C-alpha positions as CSV (number, residue, x, y, z in Angstrom):
1,M,32.0,-64.3,37.8
2,V,32.6,-61.5,35.3
3,V,36.0,-60.5,34.9
4,I,36.1,-56.6,34.2
5,T,39.0,-55.9,31.9
6,P,39.8,-52.9,29.7
7,R,38.6,-54.7,26.6
8,F,35.3,-55.6,28.3
9,L,34.9,-52.0,29.3
10,M,35.6,-50.9,25.6
11,K,33.1,-53.2,24.2
12,T,30.4,-52.2,26.6
13,F,30.9,-48.6,25.9
14,L,30.8,-49.1,22.1
15,N,27.5,-51.2,22.4
16,S,26.0,-48.6,24.5
17,S,27.0,-45.8,22.1
18,W,25.7,-47.6,19.1
19,C,22.3,-48.2,20.9
20,L,22.2,-44.6,21.9
21,L,22.9,-43.6,18.4
22,F,20.4,-45.9,16.9
23,N,17.7,-44.6,19.4
24,L,18.4,-41.1,18.5
25,V,18.1,-41.8,14.7
26,V,14.8,-43.6,15.3
27,F,13.5,-40.8,17.5
28,S,14.7,-38.1,15.0
29,S,13.0,-40.0,12.2
30,M,9.8,-40.4,14.2
31,A,9.7,-36.7,15.1
32,S,10.3,-35.7,11.5
33,C,7.2,-37.8,10.4
34,V,5.2,-36.2,13.1
35,R,6.2,-32.7,11.9
36,A,5.6,-33.5,8.3
37,S,2.1,-34.8,9.1
38,D,1.4,-31.7,11.1
39,T,2.5,-29.2,8.4
40,P,-0.1,-28.4,5.8
41,S,1.1,-29.3,2.4
42,A,1.7,-26.6,-0.3
43,N,-0.8,-26.3,-3.2
44,P,-0.3,-28.7,-6.0
45,I,1.3,-27.1,-8.9
46,E,-1.7,-27.6,-11.2
47,V,-3.9,-25.3,-8.8
48,G,-1.5,-22.3,-8.3
49,R,-1.2,-20.0,-5.4
50,V,-4.9,-19.3,-4.9
51,S,-6.2,-20.0,-1.3
52,W,-8.8,-22.7,-2.3
53,G,-11.9,-24.1,-0.3
54,R,-12.5,-27.8,-0.9
55,D,-16.1,-28.1,-0.3
56,V,-18.7,-26.7,-2.9
57,D,-21.5,-26.5,-0.3
58,V,-19.3,-24.5,2.1
59,G,-18.4,-22.3,-0.7
60,L,-22.1,-21.6,-1.7
61,A,-22.9,-20.7,1.8
62,E,-20.0,-18.2,1.8
63,A,-21.4,-17.0,-1.5
64,K,-24.7,-16.4,0.1
65,A,-23.2,-14.6,3.1
66,T,-20.7,-12.3,1.2
67,G,-22.6,-11.8,-2.1
68,K,-19.7,-13.1,-4.1
69,P,-20.0,-15.7,-6.8
70,V,-18.1,-19.1,-6.5
71,F,-15.1,-19.6,-8.6
72,L,-15.2,-23.4,-9.1
73,L,-12.2,-25.0,-10.5
74,F,-12.3,-28.6,-11.8
75,Q,-8.6,-29.6,-12.3
76,E,-6.6,-32.9,-12.9
77,V,-4.3,-33.4,-9.9
78,P,-1.6,-34.8,-10.5
79,G,-2.0,-33.5,-14.0
80,C,-0.4,-33.3,-17.5
81,S,2.1,-30.6,-18.4
82,G,-0.8,-28.4,-19.7
83,C,-2.6,-28.6,-16.3
84,Q,0.7,-27.8,-14.5
85,Q,1.4,-24.8,-16.8
86,F,-2.1,-23.5,-16.1
87,G,-1.4,-23.6,-12.4
88,R,2.1,-22.3,-12.7
89,E,1.4,-19.3,-15.2
90,V,-2.2,-18.4,-14.8
91,L,-3.3,-19.3,-11.2
92,S,0.0,-18.1,-9.7
93,E,0.2,-14.7,-11.4
94,P,-0.2,-12.3,-8.5
95,A,-2.8,-10.0,-10.1
96,M,-4.9,-13.2,-11.1
97,V,-4.6,-14.6,-7.5
98,A,-5.6,-11.2,-6.0
99,A,-8.6,-10.8,-8.4
100,I,-9.8,-14.5,-7.8
101,E,-9.6,-13.9,-3.9
102,K,-11.1,-10.5,-4.0
103,H,-14.0,-11.0,-6.2
104,F,-14.9,-14.8,-5.7
105,V,-15.2,-17.6,-3.3
106,P,-12.5,-19.9,-4.8
107,V,-13.3,-23.8,-4.6
108,F,-11.1,-26.6,-6.1
109,I,-12.3,-30.0,-7.0
110,P,-10.0,-32.7,-8.4
111,N,-11.6,-34.3,-11.5
112,N,-9.7,-37.6,-11.1
113,K,-10.7,-38.6,-7.4
114,S,-13.4,-40.7,-6.1
115,G,-15.4,-40.2,-2.9
116,K,-16.8,-36.8,-2.1
117,D,-14.9,-35.1,-5.0
118,G,-16.3,-37.8,-7.5
119,E,-19.8,-37.1,-6.3
120,T,-19.2,-33.4,-6.7
121,L,-18.0,-34.1,-10.4
122,K,-21.2,-36.0,-11.0
123,R,-23.5,-33.4,-9.5
124,F,-22.1,-30.7,-12.0
125,H,-21.9,-33.3,-14.9
126,E,-18.2,-32.8,-15.2
127,P,-16.2,-35.3,-17.0
128,A,-13.5,-37.1,-15.2
129,W,-9.8,-36.9,-16.0
130,N,-10.6,-33.7,-18.0
131,Y,-8.5,-30.7,-18.4
132,Q,-9.1,-27.7,-16.2
133,V,-12.6,-26.1,-16.3
134,V,-13.6,-23.1,-14.4
135,R,-17.4,-22.6,-13.5
136,F,-18.7,-19.4,-12.0
137,L,-21.8,-20.1,-9.9
138,D,-24.2,-18.0,-7.8
139,A,-25.2,-18.7,-4.2
140,K,-27.7,-21.3,-5.5
141,G,-25.2,-23.3,-7.4
142,Q,-26.3,-22.1,-10.8
143,D,-23.9,-20.9,-13.6
144,L,-23.7,-17.3,-14.0
145,V,-22.2,-17.7,-17.5
146,P,-22.4,-20.9,-19.8
147,R,-19.9,-23.6,-19.0
148,K,-17.0,-23.4,-21.4
149,D,-14.0,-25.8,-22.0
150,G,-10.6,-24.8,-23.2
151,V,-10.1,-21.5,-21.4
152,W,-6.5,-22.0,-20.5
153,T,-4.8,-18.8,-20.6
154,A,-5.0,-15.6,-18.4
155,R,-6.9,-13.1,-20.8
156,P,-10.0,-15.2,-21.7
157,L,-10.3,-16.5,-18.1
158,A,-10.2,-12.9,-16.9
159,E,-12.9,-11.9,-19.5
160,R,-15.2,-14.6,-18.3
161,M,-14.5,-13.4,-14.6
162,V,-15.6,-10.0,-15.7
163,Q,-18.8,-11.4,-17.4
164,A,-19.7,-13.6,-14.3
165,L,-19.4,-10.6,-12.0
166,K,-21.4,-8.3,-14.5
167,K,-24.2,-11.1,-14.5
168,A,-24.0,-11.1,-10.7
169,G,-24.5,-7.3,-10.6
170,L,-20.9,-6.7,-9.5
171,E,-18.2,-4.5,-10.8
172,A,-14.8,-5.8,-11.8
173,S,-11.8,-4.0,-10.3
174,P,-9.6,-2.0,-12.7
175,E,-6.8,-4.6,-12.2
176,L,-9.2,-7.5,-13.5
177,Q,-10.5,-5.4,-16.2
178,A,-6.8,-4.9,-17.3
179,L,-6.1,-8.6,-17.0
180,A,-9.1,-9.1,-19.5
181,G,-7.7,-6.5,-22.0
182,L,-10.5,-4.1,-21.3
183,K,-9.8,-0.4,-21.6
184,V,-9.9,1.0,-18.1
185,S,-11.5,4.3,-18.0
186,A,-9.4,7.2,-16.9
187,A,-9.0,7.6,-13.2
188,T,-12.2,8.7,-11.7
189,T,-10.5,10.1,-8.5
190,Q,-9.9,13.8,-7.8
191,R,-7.0,15.3,-5.7
192,A,-6.8,17.8,-3.0
193,A,-4.7,18.4,0.1
194,F,-5.5,19.3,3.7
195,S,-3.1,20.8,6.2
196,Q,-3.0,19.9,9.9
197,S,-0.7,20.1,12.8
198,C,0.6,16.5,12.2
199,F,0.4,14.6,8.9
200,W,0.7,11.2,10.7
201,T,-2.6,12.0,12.2
202,G,-3.8,13.3,8.9
203,E,-3.3,10.2,7.1
204,M,-4.9,8.1,9.7
205,K,-8.0,10.1,10.2
206,I,-8.5,11.3,6.6
207,G,-7.8,7.7,5.4
208,Q,-10.7,6.5,7.4
209,I,-13.2,8.5,5.4
210,E,-15.2,6.3,3.0
211,G,-14.3,7.2,-0.5
212,V,-10.7,8.3,0.1
213,V,-8.6,6.0,-2.0
214,K,-4.9,7.2,-1.4
215,T,-3.2,9.5,1.0
216,E,0.4,10.9,1.3
217,A,2.1,12.8,3.9
218,G,3.8,15.9,2.5
219,F,4.7,19.8,2.7
220,Y,3.1,22.7,1.1
221,D,2.9,26.5,1.8
222,G,4.9,25.9,5.0
223,H,2.5,23.4,6.5
224,E,2.4,19.7,7.0
225,V,-0.4,18.4,4.7
226,T,-2.0,15.4,3.7
227,L,-2.4,14.8,0.0
228,V,-5.7,13.0,-0.8
229,D,-7.0,11.0,-3.8
230,Y,-10.7,10.5,-3.4
231,D,-13.6,9.0,-5.5
232,P,-16.2,11.8,-5.9
233,A,-18.8,9.0,-6.7
234,K,-18.4,7.8,-3.0
235,V,-17.7,11.0,-1.2
236,A,-18.6,14.5,-2.5
237,F,-15.9,17.2,-1.8
238,D,-17.9,19.4,0.4
239,D,-18.7,16.2,2.7
240,L,-15.0,15.3,2.6
241,V,-14.0,18.8,3.7
242,K,-16.8,18.6,6.5
243,Q,-15.4,15.2,7.7
244,A,-11.9,16.3,7.7
245,S,-12.6,19.4,9.6
246,A,-14.5,17.4,12.2
247,A,-11.3,15.3,12.5
248,Q,-9.3,18.5,13.1
249,C,-7.4,17.6,10.0
250,A,-8.5,20.6,7.6
251,D,-6.9,23.7,8.9
252,G,-6.3,24.6,5.3
253,V,-7.8,23.2,2.2
254,Y,-5.8,23.1,-1.1
255,V,-7.9,22.5,-4.2
256,T,-7.2,21.5,-7.8
257,T,-10.5,22.6,-9.4
258,E,-12.8,25.6,-9.1
259,E,-15.7,23.1,-8.3
260,Q,-13.7,22.0,-5.3
261,S,-13.3,25.5,-4.2
262,E,-16.9,26.3,-4.5
263,L,-17.8,23.2,-2.6
264,A,-15.5,24.0,0.3
265,K,-17.0,27.5,0.6
266,K,-20.5,25.9,0.6
267,V,-19.7,24.2,4.0
268,G,-18.2,27.4,5.5
269,H,-14.5,26.6,5.0
270,H,-12.6,29.9,4.3
271,R,-8.9,29.0,4.3
272,I,-8.9,27.8,0.7
273,S,-6.2,28.0,-1.8
274,Q,-4.8,26.4,-5.0
275,L,-2.5,23.4,-4.7
276,G,0.5,24.3,-6.6
277,S,3.5,22.6,-8.1
278,S,5.7,23.4,-4.9
279,Y,4.0,20.6,-3.1
280,R,6.6,18.0,-2.0
281,S,6.4,14.6,-0.5
282,A,7.5,13.8,3.0
283,P,10.4,11.3,3.4
284,A,9.5,7.6,3.4
285,S,9.9,7.4,7.2
286,D,7.1,9.7,7.5
287,Q,4.8,7.8,5.2
288,K,2.0,5.5,6.7
289,K,3.3,6.0,10.1
290,Q,0.6,4.0,11.9
291,L,1.6,0.8,9.9
292,Q,5.2,1.0,11.2
293,G,5.9,-1.5,13.8
294,T,3.0,-3.6,13.0
295,S,2.7,-7.0,11.5
296,L,1.1,-5.4,8.4
297,A,4.3,-3.4,7.8
298,T,6.2,-6.2,6.1
299,L,3.3,-7.1,3.6
300,P,3.7,-5.9,0.0
301,L,0.7,-3.6,0.0
302,T,-0.8,-1.6,-2.9
303,P,-0.9,2.2,-2.2
304,E,-4.7,1.9,-1.8
305,Q,-4.4,-1.0,0.7
306,A,-1.5,0.8,2.6
307,T,-3.9,3.9,2.9
308,K,-6.7,2.0,4.5
309,A,-4.6,-0.3,6.6
310,N,-2.6,2.6,8.0
311,A,-6.0,4.4,8.7
312,F,-7.4,1.4,10.9
313,V,-4.6,-0.7,12.1
314,R,-4.1,1.2,15.4
315,V,-7.9,1.8,16.1
316,Q,-9.8,-1.1,14.5
317,P,-7.3,-3.8,13.7
318,A,-10.0,-6.2,12.3
319,K,-11.3,-3.5,9.8
320,A,-7.6,-3.1,8.7
321,L,-7.6,-6.7,7.6
322,E,-10.7,-6.2,5.5
323,Y,-8.6,-4.4,2.9
324,L,-6.2,-7.3,2.5
325,T,-6.5,-10.3,0.3
326,P,-6.9,-13.8,2.1
327,E,-3.5,-14.6,1.2
328,Q,-2.2,-11.6,2.9
329,V,-4.4,-12.2,6.1
330,G,-2.8,-15.7,6.2
331,K,0.6,-14.3,6.3
332,V,-0.3,-12.0,9.1
333,S,-2.0,-14.8,11.1
334,R,1.2,-16.8,10.9
């Protein structure tokens, strides 16, 4: 017969408490392991902040579908201090990351691994345990520019990116040209303003027009207006006036050149005047109104990205995403 005493009860309680505590610790540890295994690891420091693919053939298929060349990085991971510096300083610089993801299909292959990575290394005759090497491939897997070792800083890498794009018949963005130390030609955009009943609508509808680069909500001559920077190589001013009028966003046209005035008259617009220095911007709360309250509002967007995202986010959300980098799209999806 068990004699139940106060000491017996205390001992039983302590034993059960330690058992419960032990189980909780074990369970927590197991849960942590599960969570860790389910969480994608961050990029190794040696490859920076680029969103990389890991299969060359998948990258080549994407290159064929998109027309973009493949940016193929062979890198030692884990690597020496020089490899880490390349990832930290070159492949993590925001402008470089944006240029790689905008113009290329990025693929990374470790040069110190076996298996499929080792087979890819042999396929492209790359030495194992080498420093970083970037190759630029067309959709058939051929080098667009000759392979070159020792390109370990941003400017010469950007120069080769520009050369590869030119060889592929593509144009490098002004941002990439600037990274390459090239003189970027003076802005090719021209400016005008259009009045309408509501500049929130003006920014949205005029921003949808192909060739419109930037918009801004503002006030001029007692009217709400949309200030527009456009690329005349992509949309002639008379066509811009015509499309803005069709969208009911061109009650008045305010021009900055005589040529613009003549082109506006050519399509039958009669409320045309000069855009003067009394123009003023609307408050920040009135800028890019369509973006406000959306998941894109928290992203750091360039003025050009904000213009196009604002134009499409409410009516064609998928199209709005086309103006974002893959990294930005990833943040939205999360």
